[in-house]
N, C-alpha and C positions, 0 to 999 in steps of 0.2 A: 751759455753753458751747453755742452753736448748732451744730447738725449738719446744716446745709443740704447737699443732694446735688446732683450734676450728672446729666444724662441721657446715657448713653453712646451711645445709638443716634442715627442720623441720621433726622430727620423732615423730609420736603420737601412743600411745598404750593404750589399755584398758586391764588391767590385773586383772583377778579374782584369788585371791591367796588362794589355799586350805590350810587347817589348818596344814597339814603335813610340810609345808615349810614356814609358816607365821611368825615363830619366836615368838610365844606366849609362855606362861609359860610351855607348854608341848612339844614345837616343838623340834624335834631332840633330846630329852633327853633320850629316852629308845627305844630300838629295840631288837627283838629276843625273844625267848621263856623265857630265864631266867628272862628278864625285865618284860614280861607280866605276868608270873606265880607267881612272888614273891609278896606277899601281903605287904611287907615292902618297896617295890621299891618306891622311891620318898618321903619317910617319912622324916621328919625333925628331925635331930639329936638334943638331948637334951643338954642344956648348961653343961659345965664341970667346974672343979676347977683344972687347969692344967697349970703349968708354961711352960712346954715344948710343942712342936708343936704336935697337934693332928695327929693321924694316918689316913692318907687319904684312907687306905684300910678298915678301920673299918666300918662294916655295922650296921644297927640300932639294930639288934638282938644281937650284941656283937661278931659275928663271923667275919672273915675277907675274903675279896675277894680272891677266890682261883682259878679262871680262867679268861682268857681274855673275855670269853663270859659273865662273870658277870660284866664287867666294865660298859656297858651302863646303867645297874641298879644303879650301885654305882655313876655314873656321875648324874644320875637324883637325887639321895638322896643329893649329894653335891650341886647341883644347888637348890634344894628346901631349903636346910639349908642356903645357901648363900643369897637367896632371903629373908628369914625369919629373919636372923640376921644381914645382912650387906646392901644389896641393896634395898630391897623392891620388891614387886611382879612385874613381867613383865606384867601381864595381858593377856587377850585372844589375839589370833591372829586376825588381821584386817578382816573385812568382804569384803573389796574391797580396792585395791590399783590401782590407775591410774597414769600414768607418761608420760611425754614428754621430748624430748631433742630438744632444739632449739638453734643453734649456740653452744655456750659454756656453756649453762645453762640446768640443770636437774631441772624439776619441779615435786614434788610428791604430790598427793592428796590422802588422806586416808579417808575411809568412815567406821563408826562404830556406831552401835546403833541409826541411824538416824542423827548422827552428822558427820561433816567432818572438815578436817584440811588439810593445805597445807604449804609445806616448800620446800626449793630448795637447790641446790649445784652447784658448778662450775666445769665444765669438761674441761680437757685438754688432747688432744689425741697426742700420739707420731706420727712421720712420718710413712708413709706406711699404707697398707690396714688393715682392721680389719679382724676378731674380735680381740681385744686387751685384755690382762690381765688388771686389774685395781687395784689401791690402794686408799682406801678412808682415807683422812687425817681429823680426827676429830678435829674441831677447825679451820681447813682451813689454819694453819700456821705451820711452821717448818716441821717436818716430815722427810721422807727419802729424800735424796738429788736429786733434780730435774735432774741434769746431769746423775746421775746413772739410774734413771727411764727412761729417753729418750733413753739412750744407750741400755737399756734391752728391749725396746719397750713396756713400761707399761704406761697406761693412769693414770692420777691423777684426783681424785675427791675431791675438797675441800669443806667440810661440816661444815657450822657454826651451831654447835650443840645447840647454845642457842635459836635457833628457836623452837626446840622441848622441851627444859627444861632450863628455864632461870636461870641465877645465881643471886639470890636475897639476898645473904649475910646472916647475922645472923637472919633475919626475917624468913627464911626457907619457905617463901611464894612459892607456886607452880604455875608457869606460863609456857606457851608454848604449842606447838601443842599436845604433848602427854597428858597433863593434860586437855586441852580443849576437846579432843576427848573422854575422858573417864569421863568427867563431874563430877569430884570429887572422882570417885571410886578408882582412883590411887594416891590420894594426899599423902599417906604414903610412897610412892615410891620415892627414891632420884633421882637426875638428872643424875647420872651416868647410871642408868638403862634406863632412858628416852633417853639419848644419844644413848645407845646401840640399843634401839628399832628404833631410826631414822636411824642408820646404816643398820639394818635389812630391812627397807623399801626401802632403796637405792639399796640393793641386789635384792629385788623384781623387781625394775625397770631394773636393769642390766640383770636380767634373761630373761626379756621380749624383750630385744634388742640384741639378740644373733648374729645378723649380725655384730653388732658394738663392743660389749663388751662380755667378757667371764665370765659367772656367776661361772664356775668351777675354776676360777683363780682370786679370789678377795682377796685382803689383806686389813688390817686396821692398821692405825698407828696414833700417836699423841704424843705431848710432854707435860710434866707437868700435869696440871689437864686433858688435853685432852689425855694424856697417860693413866690416870685412866679409862677414857671412852673407849678407845681403847681396853683395857684389858677386860672390861665388854662386849664389843661387840663380841670379839673373844670367850669369855667363854660361851656365851649364844645363839650363832648362828653357828651351825655346818657347814653352807655352807661357811664360811670364812676359806680360805685355809692357811692364814698366818697372824699372829698377831704380831705387833712390837710396844710395849709400850716403850716410850723414857722418861727418868728421871721422872717417874710417881710419886714417893714419896708416902707418907702415904696415904692410901686408894687406892693405885694402887698395885704395885708389892711387896714392902716390907711387911714383916709379922708384924701383929698387936702387937704380943707379945714382940718385941723389939723396937717398935716405941717410940720415945721419948729419947732413949739412944743415947749418943754421939752427941747431938744437933739436932737430927732428930725431925720432927713435931710429936707431941703426938697424939694419937687417939682422945682425947678430943678436941684438937685444930682443927684437920681435921673435926670433927663432927661439930663444931661451926662455922668454916670459911664460908661454903657455903652449900646449901642443897644437897650435893652430895650423902649422904647416906640415906638409908631409916630410918623411924622412929623406925624400929625394932632394930637399932643399939644402941639407947639411953641407955639401961642398960649395954652396954659393953664399952661405951666411956671412963669410969673411970676404968673399970675392963676387959681388953681385954682377960685376961687369962681364962674368963668364956665362951668365944666363942667356939662352938662345932667344928668349922674349923678355919683355918687361910688362909692368902692369898696364901700360897703354894697350897692349894686345889683349889682356883680359877684358878691359873695357870695350874693345872692338868686338869681342865675342858677342856682346849684347846687340850689335848692330844687325839690322836696321831699327830694332825695337827701341822703345823709349828708355833713355838713361838720363837722370838728373842727379848730379853730384852736388851736394850741399857741404860747405866747408867752413872752418872757423880759423882765421888768421891770428888770432890773439893767443893761441896755444902753440908755441914752437914745436912741441913734441909731435903734433899732428902733421907737420910738414905740408901746409897748405900750398905754398908755392909748387912743391913737387906734385901735388894733386892737380893743380891747374895745368902743369906741364903735361901730365898723363892725359888729361881731358883734351888739350889742344892736339896731342898726337893722335888720340883716338877719333878726334873730330875729322882728321883727314880721311879715315876709312869711311866714316859716315857720309862725308861729302862725295867720295868716289862711288858710294852705293846710291847716291841720289836722295840721301836721308839727312841732310845737314841739320835741319830743324829739329830732329829727334834727340839730339845730345845736347845737354846743358850743363853748366858749371856756375855756381853762385857762391862766392866766398866773401862778398862785400857786406859785412855785417858790423854793427856797432857793439853788440852785447858779446862778451868774451866767455860767458859761462858754457862749459862743456855740455852738449847735448840739450841745451835750451832751444825751444822753438823761437825763431826770430820772425818779426813782421816782414822783414825784407825778403824772406823766402816764400811768403804766402802767394804772391803773384805767380812766380814761375812754377811753383808746386801746383796751384790751381791749373795753370796752362797745361802742365804735364799730365794731370789726372783727366782733364777734359780731352786732351788730344789722344791719349792712349788707352784709357778706360771707358770713357763715355762717348768716344768717337764724335766728338763735337768740334767745331772750328775753334782753333786757339792759336796764340802767337807761337812763332818759333821759340825754342828754348834758348836762354842767353848764355854766353860764355864771359862771365863777369868776376874779375878778381878785385881784391881790395887794393887800394893804392899802396905802392911799394911791395906787392906780393904777386905782381904779374910775372909770368915766365916768358921766356922768348924760346919758342920752339926750335927756330933755325940754329940756335947755339948748341943744340943737343942731338942733331940728326944730320945724316949725309944722304937722305933719300927725300923724295917727294912723291906725292900720291899719283899714280897713274891715271890716265883718262880711260875709264872702264866703259866698254861698249855693251 
């Protein structure tokens, strides 16, 4: 049985967050001479008419990424396109973030443009002295097994993401701290990006409590809709060392171009169910083949950092085959960057219950935690699908990964 502990003392901080780490629309997206000198860096890719998966190495000028030094610029382009066509804009970094930890509660206060908003999260610490690695559980439910986290000495932060982006159903009304803070300016942004913004603000607070928690060893996870949010958080904040989306379904890991096949949720259904996606996705809800990118490119935004996708082939709605296809395509980027072992996919499980932890996942999850949070030697992450649910990448692409120097 897990024995997480809470912190009895009150810790107060006042954190001024510089733009370079604030997690805004430009944070962490491009570094180096290639990114700064390229006028096309961060340009939004134009919509296409393409049944197969778009080439994640294709640059705005029609050339392809030719070196690892060019990847930060390409990452910025893919992020800009994902914001324009899928998630909505992340907005500027906050002017000020204040946080405190009292007992087992983290409170975050954000100031922007003369407005302020506050939200919180639950903190559970493992036995022993800090500073501890930490995993943020979007939604505050399910996620990585508590016993495994305690055994590896990792703190758990349960984050009710609806505080920053409420689920308002088909009305698509925007409510929550993210929208209040920006006073209507971000109302075209979906709640997945709002949740990702909230995760980044928690990372800000973690960074200011370096005697208690390690900002260089933060993971994010979540199951189902929360897995969609966890993926967005890892894709848009380079400070997150490990991303573990679980059974995320359409709008998360699975590629849009196959969504709806085999009983999986369709793009139009995901668009209409909740305000998860930005308003910019509307033209693509019935025509996902026009997207300039697909979700494999969002997975590739995490590269070369750790990414472990955990999936459930027993629930058709989740589209596990399409999730594995996305992971296989993203693995091409990881391999080109020399980080093949940092991406894993595991969907070979016997238990079909949605969001239940499976023993089959414990081994790869332990390896991922050790490899990316604890900086210990661990096996490469697997790419393992259930029998009958494996995808064939070559059936869905007309590109191959370049050899990057």
